N, CA, C and O atoms as CSV, one atom per row, in Angstrom:
chain,resi,resn,atom,element,x,y,z
A,1,TRP,N,N,-10.603,6.627,-11.049
A,1,TRP,CA,C,-9.809,7.252,-9.849
A,1,TRP,C,C,-9.731,8.826,-10.538
A,1,TRP,O,O,-10.373,9.643,-9.878
A,2,VAL,N,N,-9.285,9.194,-11.338
A,2,VAL,CA,C,-9.213,10.683,-11.940
A,2,VAL,C,C,-10.451,11.482,-11.961
A,2,VAL,O,O,-10.491,12.712,-11.963
A,3,ASN,N,N,-11.401,10.724,-11.975
A,3,ASN,CA,C,-12.620,11.550,-11.587
A,3,ASN,C,C,-13.136,11.791,-10.360
A,3,ASN,O,O,-14.161,12.433,-10.131
A,4,GLY,N,N,-12.315,11.195,-9.453
A,4,GLY,CA,C,-12.562,11.236,-7.759
A,4,GLY,C,C,-12.861,12.674,-7.310
A,4,GLY,O,O,-13.414,13.588,-7.922
A,5,PRO,N,N,-12.272,12.617,-5.909
A,5,PRO,CA,C,-12.522,14.292,-5.328
A,5,PRO,C,C,-11.663,15.092,-5.706
A,5,PRO,O,O,-11.728,16.271,-5.355
A,6,PHE,N,N,-10.495,14.549,-6.643
A,6,PHE,CA,C,-9.206,16.008,-7.035
A,6,PHE,C,C,-9.350,15.908,-8.193
A,6,PHE,O,O,-8.291,16.100,-8.790
A,7,SER,N,N,-10.576,15.588,-9.121
A,7,SER,CA,C,-10.737,15.680,-10.397
A,7,SER,C,C,-10.845,17.064,-10.495
A,7,SER,O,O,-11.526,17.728,-9.713
A,8,GLY,N,N,-10.037,17.654,-11.661
A,8,GLY,CA,C,-9.912,18.969,-11.733
A,8,GLY,C,C,-9.112,19.825,-11.022
A,8,GLY,O,O,-9.207,21.049,-11.122
A,9,THR,N,N,-8.290,19.232,-10.274
A,9,THR,CA,C,-7.316,20.081,-9.449
A,9,THR,C,C,-5.833,19.327,-9.390
A,9,THR,O,O,-4.974,19.720,-8.600
A,10,LEU,N,N,-5.558,17.955,-10.502
A,10,LEU,CA,C,-4.418,17.596,-10.750
A,10,LEU,C,C,-4.257,18.064,-11.951
A,10,LEU,O,O,-5.075,17.810,-12.835
A,11,SER,N,N,-3.117,18.858,-12.171
A,11,SER,CA,C,-2.778,19.250,-14.010
A,11,SER,C,C,-2.380,17.778,-14.545
A,11,SER,O,O,-3.063,17.459,-15.519
A,12,ASP,N,N,-1.657,17.028,-14.236
A,12,ASP,CA,C,-1.090,15.951,-14.229
A,12,ASP,C,C,-1.586,14.697,-13.614
A,12,ASP,O,O,-1.347,14.497,-12.423
A,13,THR,N,N,-2.212,13.887,-14.268
A,13,THR,CA,C,-3.250,12.467,-13.353
A,13,THR,C,C,-2.126,11.080,-13.569
A,13,THR,O,O,-2.417,9.884,-13.557
A,14,ASN,N,N,-0.850,11.686,-13.754
A,14,ASN,CA,C,-0.037,10.440,-14.148
A,14,ASN,C,C,0.022,9.740,-12.735
A,14,ASN,O,O,0.475,10.431,-11.822
A,15,PRO,N,N,-0.414,8.348,-12.419
A,15,PRO,CA,C,-0.414,7.896,-11.025
A,15,PRO,C,C,1.146,7.482,-10.565
A,15,PRO,O,O,1.420,7.118,-9.421
A,16,SER,N,N,2.016,7.587,-11.537
A,16,SER,CA,C,3.253,7.397,-11.145
A,16,SER,C,C,4.141,8.728,-10.229
A,16,SER,O,O,4.984,8.669,-9.333
A,17,LEU,N,N,3.390,10.062,-11.052
A,17,LEU,CA,C,4.222,10.875,-10.461
A,17,LEU,C,C,4.013,11.195,-8.833
A,17,LEU,O,O,3.054,10.683,-8.256
A,18,ASP,N,N,4.605,11.743,-8.378
A,18,ASP,CA,C,4.205,12.332,-6.786
A,18,ASP,C,C,4.061,13.936,-7.451
A,18,ASP,O,O,5.002,14.679,-7.730
A,19,PHE,N,N,2.517,14.239,-7.620
A,19,PHE,CA,C,2.142,15.558,-7.866
A,19,PHE,C,C,2.573,16.354,-6.670
A,19,PHE,O,O,3.107,17.420,-6.979
A,20,ASP,N,N,2.474,16.098,-5.295
A,20,ASP,CA,C,2.406,17.198,-4.592
A,20,ASP,C,C,4.061,17.266,-3.777
A,20,ASP,O,O,4.381,18.069,-2.900
A,21,GLY,N,N,4.871,16.251,-4.333
A,21,GLY,CA,C,6.216,16.412,-3.886
A,21,GLY,C,C,6.580,15.899,-2.218
A,21,GLY,O,O,7.612,15.967,-1.551
A,22,GLY,N,N,5.273,15.394,-1.945
A,22,GLY,CA,C,5.340,14.867,-0.532
A,22,GLY,C,C,6.142,13.478,-0.372
A,22,GLY,O,O,6.092,13.070,0.789
A,23,SER,N,N,6.795,12.736,-1.161
A,23,SER,CA,C,7.129,11.096,-1.260
A,23,SER,C,C,6.276,10.137,-1.270
A,23,SER,O,O,6.531,9.121,-0.624
A,24,LEU,N,N,5.247,10.230,-1.902
A,24,LEU,CA,C,4.099,9.138,-2.278
A,24,LEU,C,C,3.693,9.695,-3.774
A,24,LEU,O,O,3.523,10.810,-4.268
A,25,GLU,N,N,3.628,8.335,-4.234
A,25,GLU,CA,C,3.158,8.641,-5.886
A,25,GLU,C,C,1.893,8.990,-5.540
A,25,GLU,O,O,1.347,8.809,-4.451
A,26,THR,N,N,1.272,9.706,-6.917
A,26,THR,CA,C,-0.283,9.966,-6.764
A,26,THR,C,C,-1.230,8.502,-6.697
A,26,THR,O,O,-2.261,8.364,-6.038
A,27,GLY,N,N,-0.737,7.722,-7.353
A,27,GLY,CA,C,-1.441,6.257,-7.308
A,27,GLY,C,C,-1.227,5.705,-6.193
A,27,GLY,O,O,-1.945,4.708,-6.137
A,28,ILE,N,N,-0.426,5.855,-4.974
A,28,ILE,CA,C,-0.301,5.438,-3.645
A,28,ILE,C,C,-1.121,6.019,-2.955
A,28,ILE,O,O,-1.833,5.401,-2.163
A,29,GLU,N,N,-1.195,7.505,-3.139
A,29,GLU,CA,C,-2.131,8.065,-2.322
A,29,GLU,C,C,-3.544,7.568,-2.643
A,29,GLU,O,O,-4.372,7.492,-1.735
A,30,TRP,N,N,-3.806,7.275,-3.718
A,30,TRP,CA,C,-5.041,6.979,-4.162
A,30,TRP,C,C,-5.527,5.772,-3.481
A,30,TRP,O,O,-6.747,5.646,-3.374
A,31,VAL,N,N,-4.725,4.835,-2.989
A,31,VAL,CA,C,-5.185,3.682,-2.476
A,31,VAL,C,C,-5.106,4.034,-0.930
A,31,VAL,O,O,-6.153,3.826,-0.317
A,32,VAL,N,N,-3.907,4.593,-0.108
A,32,VAL,CA,C,-4.239,4.935,1.088
A,32,VAL,C,C,-4.800,5.601,1.439
A,32,VAL,O,O,-4.880,5.580,2.667
A,33,GLY,N,N,-5.483,6.515,0.829
A,33,GLY,CA,C,-6.836,7.422,1.067
A,33,GLY,C,C,-6.162,9.099,1.435
A,33,GLY,O,O,-6.764,9.858,2.195
A,34,GLY,N,N,-4.815,9.490,0.743
A,34,GLY,CA,C,-4.312,10.705,1.005
A,34,GLY,C,C,-4.950,11.773,-0.168
A,34,GLY,O,O,-5.744,11.463,-1.057
A,35,ASP,N,N,-4.455,12.920,0.056
A,35,ASP,CA,C,-4.782,13.972,-0.800
A,35,ASP,C,C,-3.746,14.224,-1.554
A,35,ASP,O,O,-2.895,14.943,-1.032
A,36,PRO,N,N,-3.501,13.768,-2.885
A,36,PRO,CA,C,-2.295,14.334,-3.969
A,36,PRO,C,C,-2.176,15.461,-4.178
A,36,PRO,O,O,-1.372,15.756,-5.062
A,37,THR,N,N,-2.814,16.431,-3.562
A,37,THR,CA,C,-2.401,17.835,-3.681
A,37,THR,C,C,-1.505,18.515,-2.321
A,37,THR,O,O,-0.998,19.626,-2.163
A,38,ASP,N,N,-1.566,17.443,-1.552
A,38,ASP,CA,C,-0.895,17.849,-0.159
A,38,ASP,C,C,-0.301,16.933,0.165
A,38,ASP,O,O,-0.700,15.836,0.556
A,39,GLY,N,N,1.385,17.588,-0.072
A,39,GLY,CA,C,2.595,16.759,0.545
A,39,GLY,C,C,2.843,16.477,1.824
A,39,GLY,O,O,3.723,15.673,2.131
A,40,SER,N,N,1.911,17.263,2.941
A,40,SER,CA,C,2.288,17.244,4.206
A,40,SER,C,C,1.445,16.045,4.774
A,40,SER,O,O,1.639,15.890,5.980
A,41,ASP,N,N,0.800,15.399,4.368
A,41,ASP,CA,C,0.081,14.451,5.038
A,41,ASP,C,C,0.751,12.861,4.584
A,41,ASP,O,O,0.439,11.792,5.108
A,42,ASP,N,N,1.819,13.082,3.382
A,42,ASP,CA,C,2.431,11.822,2.836
A,42,ASP,C,C,2.799,10.644,4.068
A,42,ASP,O,O,2.426,9.475,4.164
A,43,ASP,N,N,3.523,11.317,4.790
A,43,ASP,CA,C,4.796,10.538,5.691
A,43,ASP,C,C,3.288,9.843,6.854
A,43,ASP,O,O,3.560,8.722,7.283
A,44,GLY,N,N,2.559,10.126,7.100
A,44,GLY,CA,C,1.740,9.533,8.319
A,44,GLY,C,C,0.840,8.402,7.067
A,44,GLY,O,O,0.494,7.334,7.572
A,45,LEU,N,N,0.570,8.535,5.959
A,45,LEU,CA,C,0.298,7.369,5.021
A,45,LEU,C,C,1.055,6.357,4.500
A,45,LEU,O,O,0.659,5.311,3.985
A,46,ALA,N,N,2.159,6.738,4.669
A,46,ALA,CA,C,2.912,5.666,3.915
A,46,ALA,C,C,3.016,4.078,4.738
A,46,ALA,O,O,3.011,4.131,5.968
A,47,PRO,N,N,3.090,2.989,4.220
A,47,PRO,CA,C,2.757,1.592,4.743
A,47,PRO,C,C,3.846,1.478,5.574
A,47,PRO,O,O,4.886,2.072,5.292
A,48,VAL,N,N,3.733,0.661,6.756
A,48,VAL,CA,C,5.009,0.639,7.675
A,48,VAL,C,C,5.265,-1.182,7.612
A,48,VAL,O,O,4.412,-2.001,7.270
A,49,ILE,N,N,6.621,-1.465,8.026
A,49,ILE,CA,C,6.982,-2.848,8.568
A,49,ILE,C,C,7.608,-3.012,9.741
A,49,ILE,O,O,8.758,-2.575,9.723
A,50,VAL,N,N,7.179,-3.598,10.998
A,50,VAL,CA,C,7.829,-4.156,12.091
A,50,VAL,C,C,8.348,-5.285,12.147
A,50,VAL,O,O,8.095,-6.154,11.313
A,51,ASN,N,N,9.070,-5.435,13.035
A,51,ASN,CA,C,9.509,-6.650,13.317
A,51,ASN,C,C,9.773,-7.272,14.620
A,51,ASN,O,O,10.403,-8.312,14.812
A,52,THR,N,N,9.042,-6.277,15.767
A,52,THR,CA,C,9.350,-6.466,16.893
A,52,THR,C,C,8.347,-6.753,17.700
A,52,THR,O,O,8.706,-7.284,18.750
A,53,SER,N,N,6.758,-6.518,17.523
A,53,SER,CA,C,5.632,-6.895,18.105
A,53,SER,C,C,5.262,-8.121,17.876
A,53,SER,O,O,4.140,-8.336,18.335
A,54,ASN,N,N,5.875,-9.275,17.206
A,54,ASN,CA,C,5.389,-10.596,16.784
A,54,ASN,C,C,6.960,-11.396,16.639
A,54,ASN,O,O,7.822,-10.911,15.907
A,55,PRO,N,N,7.184,-12.585,17.375
A,55,PRO,CA,C,8.039,-13.374,17.191
A,55,PRO,C,C,8.074,-14.129,16.282
A,55,PRO,O,O,8.906,-15.037,16.315
A,56,ASP,N,N,7.257,-14.011,15.266
A,56,ASP,CA,C,6.985,-15.129,14.350
A,56,ASP,C,C,6.794,-14.481,13.079
A,56,ASP,O,O,6.823,-15.226,12.099
A,57,PHE,N,N,6.631,-13.427,12.913
A,57,PHE,CA,C,6.016,-12.669,11.793
A,57,PHE,C,C,6.539,-11.167,11.715
A,57,PHE,O,O,6.561,-10.480,12.736
A,58,PHE,N,N,6.967,-10.663,10.466
A,58,PHE,CA,C,7.055,-9.573,10.012
A,58,PHE,C,C,5.687,-8.894,9.659
A,58,PHE,O,O,5.102,-9.315,8.661
A,59,ILE,N,N,4.975,-7.604,10.588
A,59,ILE,CA,C,3.988,-7.296,10.041
A,59,ILE,C,C,3.823,-6.082,8.739
A,59,ILE,O,O,4.445,-5.044,8.966
A,60,PHE,N,N,3.425,-6.106,8.060
A,60,PHE,CA,C,3.232,-4.955,7.018
A,60,PHE,C,C,1.853,-4.541,7.171
A,60,PHE,O,O,0.873,-5.286,7.164
A,61,THR,N,N,1.868,-3.129,7.326
A,61,THR,CA,C,0.505,-2.477,7.724
A,61,THR,C,C,0.313,-1.404,6.504
A,61,THR,O,O,1.236,-0.600,6.368
A,62,TYR,N,N,-0.595,-1.328,5.766
A,62,TYR,CA,C,-1.208,-0.369,4.940
A,62,TYR,C,C,-2.459,0.170,4.953
A,62,TYR,O,O,-3.396,-0.525,5.348
A,63,ARG,N,N,-2.626,1.232,4.606
A,63,ARG,CA,C,-4.448,1.724,4.592
A,63,ARG,C,C,-4.857,1.398,2.961
A,63,ARG,O,O,-4.066,1.372,2.019
A,64,ARG,N,N,-6.026,1.207,2.924
A,64,ARG,CA,C,-6.527,0.666,2.036
A,64,ARG,C,C,-8.054,1.646,1.720
A,64,ARG,O,O,-8.998,1.587,2.508
A,65,ALA,N,N,-8.080,2.305,0.765
A,65,ALA,CA,C,-9.604,3.046,0.507
A,65,ALA,C,C,-10.347,1.865,-0.015
A,65,ALA,O,O,-9.857,0.901,-0.604
A,66,ASP,N,N,-11.636,2.081,0.291
A,66,ASP,CA,C,-12.112,1.166,0.014
A,66,ASP,C,C,-12.872,1.607,-1.849
A,66,ASP,O,O,-13.379,0.824,-2.652
A,67,LYS,N,N,-12.700,2.790,-1.951
A,67,LYS,CA,C,-12.743,2.957,-3.634
A,67,LYS,C,C,-11.820,2.800,-4.667
A,67,LYS,O,O,-11.957,2.879,-5.888
A,68,ALA,N,N,-10.690,2.523,-3.839
A,68,ALA,CA,C,-9.142,2.230,-4.711
A,68,ALA,C,C,-9.634,0.689,-4.750
A,68,ALA,O,O,-9.923,0.270,-5.871
A,69,ASN,N,N,-9.752,-0.110,-3.775
A,69,ASN,CA,C,-10.044,-1.526,-3.562
A,69,ASN,C,C,-11.108,-2.008,-4.630
A,69,ASN,O,O,-10.667,-2.754,-5.504
A,70,THR,N,N,-12.119,-1.761,-4.665
A,70,THR,CA,C,-13.079,-1.856,-5.468
A,70,THR,C,C,-12.717,-1.271,-7.064
A,70,THR,O,O,-13.177,-1.961,-7.974
A,71,ASP,N,N,-12.114,-0.339,-7.362
A,71,ASP,CA,C,-11.657,0.120,-8.733
A,71,ASP,C,C,-11.079,-0.826,-9.595
A,71,ASP,O,O,-9.946,-1.272,-9.412
A,72,THR,N,N,-11.967,-1.223,-10.728
A,72,THR,CA,C,-11.384,-2.105,-11.599
A,72,THR,C,C,-10.136,-1.666,-12.540
A,72,THR,O,O,-9.815,-2.482,-13.405
A,73,ASN,N,N,-9.448,-0.531,-12.461
A,73,ASN,CA,C,-8.536,0.197,-13.002
A,73,ASN,C,C,-7.224,0.551,-11.978
A,73,ASN,O,O,-6.155,1.117,-12.205
A,74,THR,N,N,-7.754,0.004,-10.852
A,74,THR,CA,C,-6.629,-0.274,-9.946
A,74,THR,C,C,-5.895,-1.711,-9.442
A,74,THR,O,O,-6.666,-2.646,-9.656
A,75,SER,N,N,-5.079,-1.993,-9.052
A,75,SER,CA,C,-4.601,-3.460,-8.646
A,75,SER,C,C,-3.576,-2.865,-7.450
A,75,SER,O,O,-2.786,-1.925,-7.373
A,76,ILE,N,N,-4.010,-3.881,-6.611
A,76,ILE,CA,C,-3.116,-3.731,-5.319
A,76,ILE,C,C,-2.683,-4.775,-4.813
A,76,ILE,O,O,-3.536,-5.628,-4.566
A,77,ALA,N,N,-1.476,-5.043,-4.533
A,77,ALA,CA,C,-0.805,-6.090,-4.290
A,77,ALA,C,C,0.602,-5.634,-3.168
A,77,ALA,O,O,1.474,-4.788,-3.364
A,78,VAL,N,N,0.403,-6.538,-1.994
A,78,VAL,CA,C,2.000,-6.881,-1.278
A,78,VAL,C,C,2.878,-7.733,-1.691
A,78,VAL,O,O,2.446,-8.828,-2.052
A,79,GLU,N,N,3.927,-7.551,-1.737
A,79,GLU,CA,C,4.749,-8.234,-2.548
A,79,GLU,C,C,6.047,-8.128,-1.389
A,79,GLU,O,O,6.245,-7.374,-0.437
A,80,TYR,N,N,6.788,-9.243,-1.963
A,80,TYR,CA,C,8.182,-9.533,-0.385
A,80,TYR,C,C,9.161,-10.382,-1.490
A,80,TYR,O,O,9.021,-11.193,-2.406
A,81,GLY,N,N,10.188,-9.689,-0.826
A,81,GLY,CA,C,11.641,-10.932,-1.397
A,81,GLY,C,C,12.619,-10.770,-0.458
A,81,GLY,O,O,12.468,-10.305,0.672
A,82,ASN,N,N,13.779,-11.230,-1.037
A,82,ASN,CA,C,14.755,-11.274,-0.206
A,82,ASN,C,C,15.919,-10.436,-0.946
A,82,ASN,O,O,17.080,-10.390,-0.540
A,83,ASN,N,N,15.512,-9.890,-1.903
A,83,ASN,CA,C,16.488,-9.013,-2.613
A,83,ASN,C,C,15.200,-8.157,-3.185
A,83,ASN,O,O,14.011,-8.457,-3.076
A,84,LEU,N,N,15.911,-6.743,-3.973
A,84,LEU,CA,C,15.234,-5.938,-4.608
A,84,LEU,C,C,14.968,-6.174,-6.041
A,84,LEU,O,O,14.617,-5.258,-6.785
A,85,ASN,N,N,15.160,-7.593,-6.501
A,85,ASN,CA,C,14.945,-8.049,-8.164
A,85,ASN,C,C,14.087,-8.944,-8.277
A,85,ASN,O,O,13.652,-9.147,-9.411
A,86,GLY,N,N,13.629,-9.670,-7.270
A,86,GLY,CA,C,12.449,-10.455,-7.569
A,86,GLY,C,C,11.546,-10.646,-6.463
A,86,GLY,O,O,12.053,-10.727,-5.344
A,87,TRP,N,N,10.106,-10.746,-6.602
A,87,TRP,CA,C,9.141,-10.274,-5.842
A,87,TRP,C,C,7.903,-11.336,-6.096
A,87,TRP,O,O,7.446,-11.836,-7.124
A,88,THR,N,N,7.556,-11.460,-4.650
A,88,THR,CA,C,6.452,-12.724,-4.746
A,88,THR,C,C,5.402,-11.949,-4.020
A,88,THR,O,O,5.614,-11.260,-3.022
A,89,THR,N,N,4.044,-12.154,-4.714
A,89,THR,CA,C,2.768,-11.821,-4.042
A,89,THR,C,C,2.481,-12.544,-2.879
A,89,THR,O,O,2.598,-13.769,-2.894
A,90,ALA,N,N,2.035,-11.810,-1.639
A,90,ALA,CA,C,1.714,-12.279,-0.526
A,90,ALA,C,C,0.374,-12.743,-0.706
A,90,ALA,O,O,-0.469,-12.080,-1.312
A,91,VAL,N,N,0.054,-14.361,0.029
A,91,VAL,CA,C,-1.026,-14.728,-0.594
A,91,VAL,C,C,-1.407,-15.425,0.766
A,91,VAL,O,O,-0.529,-16.037,1.374
A,92,ALA,N,N,-2.386,-15.368,1.145
A,92,ALA,CA,C,-2.919,-15.859,2.520
A,92,ALA,C,C,-2.332,-17.643,2.569
A,92,ALA,O,O,-2.314,-18.376,1.581
A,93,GLY,N,N,-1.984,-17.960,3.684
A,93,GLY,CA,C,-1.596,-19.311,3.849
A,93,GLY,C,C,-1.255,-19.603,5.063
A,93,GLY,O,O,-1.836,-19.022,5.979
A,94,ALA,N,N,-0.211,-20.593,5.354
A,94,ALA,CA,C,0.157,-20.903,6.295
A,94,ALA,C,C,1.148,-19.739,6.917
A,94,ALA,O,O,0.978,-19.185,8.003
A,95,ASP,N,N,2.336,-19.465,5.886
A,95,ASP,CA,C,3.259,-18.710,6.492
A,95,ASP,C,C,2.842,-17.194,6.338
A,95,ASP,O,O,3.473,-16.339,6.959
A,96,ILE,N,N,1.756,-16.841,5.492
A,96,ILE,CA,C,1.339,-15.326,5.465
A,96,ILE,C,C,-0.210,-15.232,5.999
A,96,ILE,O,O,-1.094,-15.967,5.560
A,97,ILE,N,N,-0.440,-14.150,7.087
A,97,ILE,CA,C,-2.005,-14.141,7.202
A,97,ILE,C,C,-2.126,-12.664,7.035
A,97,ILE,O,O,-1.407,-11.772,7.486
A,98,ILE,N,N,-3.064,-12.608,6.376
A,98,ILE,CA,C,-3.655,-11.067,5.758
A,98,ILE,C,C,-5.215,-10.756,6.557
A,98,ILE,O,O,-6.250,-11.421,6.526
A,99,THR,N,N,-4.979,-9.813,7.075
A,99,THR,CA,C,-6.293,-9.101,7.525
A,99,THR,C,C,-6.687,-7.697,7.514
A,99,THR,O,O,-5.834,-6.842,7.754
A,100,SER,N,N,-7.798,-7.397,7.281
A,100,SER,CA,C,-8.361,-6.268,7.202
A,100,SER,C,C,-9.465,-5.730,8.124
A,100,SER,O,O,-10.609,-6.185,8.148
A,101,ASP,N,N,-8.922,-4.516,9.032
A,101,ASP,CA,C,-10.009,-4.295,9.520
A,101,ASP,C,C,-10.871,-3.123,9.261
A,101,ASP,O,O,-10.413,-1.992,9.425
A,102,ASN,N,N,-12.185,-3.328,8.835
A,102,ASN,CA,C,-12.807,-2.422,8.164
A,102,ASN,C,C,-13.208,-0.902,8.584
A,102,ASN,O,O,-13.789,-0.826,9.666
A,103,ASP,N,N,-13.040,0.020,8.062
A,103,ASP,CA,C,-12.898,1.470,8.586
A,103,ASP,C,C,-11.931,2.186,9.747
A,103,ASP,O,O,-11.914,3.322,10.221
A,104,ALA,N,N,-11.178,1.047,9.968
A,104,ALA,CA,C,-10.100,1.077,10.874
A,104,ALA,C,C,-9.527,2.576,11.110
A,104,ALA,O,O,-9.625,3.235,12.146
A,105,ALA,N,N,-8.840,2.990,9.768
A,105,ALA,CA,C,-7.968,4.044,9.973
A,105,ALA,C,C,-8.807,5.415,9.550
A,105,ALA,O,O,-8.163,6.450,9.721
A,106,ALA,N,N,-10.017,5.554,9.075
A,106,ALA,CA,C,-11.224,6.362,8.932
A,106,ALA,C,C,-12.583,5.778,8.142
A,106,ALA,O,O,-12.653,4.566,7.941
A,107,VAL,N,N,-13.498,6.532,7.767
A,107,VAL,CA,C,-14.377,6.031,7.172
A,107,VAL,C,C,-14.122,5.863,5.738
A,107,VAL,O,O,-13.487,6.592,4.976
A,108,GLY,N,N,-14.761,4.720,5.508
A,108,GLY,CA,C,-14.132,4.261,4.182
A,108,GLY,C,C,-12.771,3.918,3.713
A,108,GLY,O,O,-12.556,3.682,2.524
A,109,ILE,N,N,-11.785,3.880,4.679
A,109,ILE,CA,C,-10.360,3.688,4.766
A,109,ILE,C,C,-10.164,2.127,5.941
A,109,ILE,O,O,-10.179,2.138,7.172
A,110,ASP,N,N,-9.980,0.847,4.947
A,110,ASP,CA,C,-9.511,-0.135,6.177
A,110,ASP,C,C,-8.025,-0.135,6.293
A,110,ASP,O,O,-7.202,0.445,5.585
A,111,LEU,N,N,-7.833,-0.981,7.435
A,111,LEU,CA,C,-6.164,-0.844,7.540
A,111,LEU,C,C,-5.746,-2.113,7.605
A,111,LEU,O,O,-6.231,-2.882,8.434
A,112,VAL,N,N,-4.979,-2.419,6.907
A,112,VAL,CA,C,-4.671,-4.010,6.346
A,112,VAL,C,C,-3.418,-4.740,6.895
A,112,VAL,O,O,-2.427,-4.043,6.677
A,113,LYS,N,N,-3.182,-5.625,7.382
A,113,LYS,CA,C,-1.936,-6.271,7.782
A,113,LYS,C,C,-1.741,-7.547,7.753
A,113,LYS,O,O,-2.404,-8.408,8.333
A,114,VAL,N,N,-0.695,-7.703,6.979
A,114,VAL,CA,C,0.157,-8.517,5.984
A,114,VAL,C,C,1.202,-9.359,7.161
A,114,VAL,O,O,2.317,-8.853,7.289
A,115,LYS,N,N,0.999,-10.192,7.732
A,115,LYS,CA,C,1.935,-11.418,8.499
A,115,LYS,C,C,2.531,-12.216,7.522
A,115,LYS,O,O,1.994,-13.012,6.753
A,116,ILE,N,N,4.180,-11.784,7.693
A,116,ILE,CA,C,4.757,-12.649,6.670
A,116,ILE,C,C,5.833,-13.180,7.578
A,116,ILE,O,O,6.731,-12.477,8.042
A,117,ARG,N,N,5.678,-14.516,7.810
A,117,ARG,CA,C,6.433,-15.724,8.989
A,117,ARG,C,C,7.943,-15.197,8.406
A,117,ARG,O,O,8.250,-14.975,7.235
A,118,HIS,N,N,8.651,-15.094,9.445
A,118,HIS,CA,C,10.333,-14.961,10.016
A,118,HIS,C,C,11.271,-15.793,8.770
A,118,HIS,O,O,12.344,-15.412,8.302
A,119,THR,N,N,10.541,-16.966,8.432
A,119,THR,CA,C,11.018,-18.050,7.772
A,119,THR,C,C,11.506,-17.743,6.249
A,119,THR,O,O,12.447,-18.070,5.526
A,120,LEU,N,N,10.292,-16.897,6.164
A,120,LEU,CA,C,10.408,-16.643,4.491
A,120,LEU,C,C,11.766,-15.502,4.341
A,120,LEU,O,O,12.167,-15.150,3.232
A,121,ALA,N,N,12.273,-15.092,5.407
A,121,ALA,CA,C,13.359,-14.406,5.259
A,121,ALA,C,C,14.772,-15.010,4.686
A,121,ALA,O,O,15.143,-15.694,5.639
A,122,GLN,N,N,15.578,-15.115,3.859
A,122,GLN,CA,C,16.413,-15.819,3.228
A,122,GLN,C,C,17.957,-15.001,3.752
A,122,GLN,O,O,18.015,-13.803,3.475
A,123,GLY,N,N,18.912,-15.488,4.328
A,123,GLY,CA,C,20.106,-14.821,4.643
A,123,GLY,C,C,19.432,-13.654,5.506
A,123,GLY,O,O,19.985,-12.556,5.453
A,124,GLY,N,N,18.437,-13.776,6.192
A,124,GLY,CA,C,18.009,-12.829,7.242
A,124,GLY,C,C,17.561,-11.232,6.920
A,124,GLY,O,O,17.655,-10.182,7.556
A,125,LYS,N,N,16.962,-11.646,5.447
A,125,LYS,CA,C,16.837,-10.234,4.744
A,125,LYS,C,C,15.303,-10.524,4.366
A,125,LYS,O,O,14.924,-11.649,4.039
A,126,LEU,N,N,14.631,-9.641,4.425
A,126,LEU,CA,C,13.316,-9.392,3.912
A,126,LEU,C,C,12.811,-7.926,3.415
A,126,LEU,O,O,12.721,-6.966,4.181
A,127,PHE,N,N,12.545,-7.890,2.251
A,127,PHE,CA,C,11.981,-6.601,1.724
A,127,PHE,C,C,10.536,-6.930,1.372
A,127,PHE,O,O,10.011,-7.963,0.956
A,128,VAL,N,N,9.996,-5.556,1.712
A,128,VAL,CA,C,8.216,-5.725,1.223
A,128,VAL,C,C,7.778,-4.553,0.937
A,128,VAL,O,O,8.009,-3.507,1.545
A,129,ARG,N,N,6.992,-4.749,-0.207
A,129,ARG,CA,C,6.535,-3.389,-0.835
A,129,ARG,C,C,4.828,-3.384,-1.318
A,129,ARG,O,O,4.185,-4.313,-1.807
A,130,LEU,N,N,4.404,-2.063,-1.004
A,130,LEU,CA,C,2.959,-2.356,-1.765
A,130,LEU,C,C,3.341,-1.832,-2.937
A,130,LEU,O,O,4.003,-0.827,-3.195
A,131,ASN,N,N,2.575,-3.067,-3.961
A,131,ASN,CA,C,2.889,-2.326,-5.405
A,131,ASN,C,C,1.270,-1.792,-6.056
A,131,ASN,O,O,0.271,-2.503,-5.950
A,132,VAL,N,N,1.267,-0.750,-6.566
A,132,VAL,CA,C,-0.118,-0.424,-7.132
A,132,VAL,C,C,-0.115,-0.083,-8.174
A,132,VAL,O,O,0.621,0.874,-8.414
A,133,GLU,N,N,-0.679,-0.498,-8.977
A,133,GLU,CA,C,-1.020,-0.050,-10.588
A,133,GLU,C,C,-2.201,0.472,-11.100
A,133,GLU,O,O,-3.208,-0.234,-11.156
A,134,VAL,N,N,-2.196,1.690,-11.503
A,134,VAL,CA,C,-3.178,2.414,-11.947
A,134,VAL,C,C,-3.689,2.612,-13.297
A,134,VAL,O,O,-2.952,3.458,-13.804
A,135,ALA,N,N,-4.539,2.273,-14.094
A,135,ALA,CA,C,-4.812,2.122,-15.485
A,135,ALA,C,C,-5.455,3.440,-15.494
A,135,ALA,O,O,-6.210,3.492,-14.523
A,136,THR,N,N,-5.478,4.403,-16.095
A,136,THR,CA,C,-6.228,5.522,-16.718
A,136,THR,C,C,-7.446,5.232,-17.847
A,136,THR,O,O,-7.211,5.340,-19.051
A,137,PRO,N,N,-8.898,4.815,-17.282
A,137,PRO,CA,C,-9.490,4.611,-17.965
A,137,PRO,C,C,-9.515,5.944,-19.362
A,137,PRO,O,O,-10.255,5.804,-20.335
């Protein structure tokens, strides 16, 4: 990923760094198809969760760039839990539905929806996050 379209423009390629100061880490921007040198695009690229459009599911939606999805140095996982200490990876099944709309966000950027059944929220709480790990080759 370091040799991608922003090669040479990032003075620090640490994927955990928010290089542009826009609120998303550089590694997250790689996955969602953002520009890690322009902080003004971060708000529109951040994953979102809604609890109002479906009576049975929370819906977590994020953008996923094809290049990041197929990069062997990048792992992408949606995780959930009832506190911020323990996380479970979302895997498609009876209580979790995962769909991907090809190029729905832009050419080469899919829109991924992860529906998590309300019954998985313990004590009325459910936290969801996009966990991205990028290994620099």
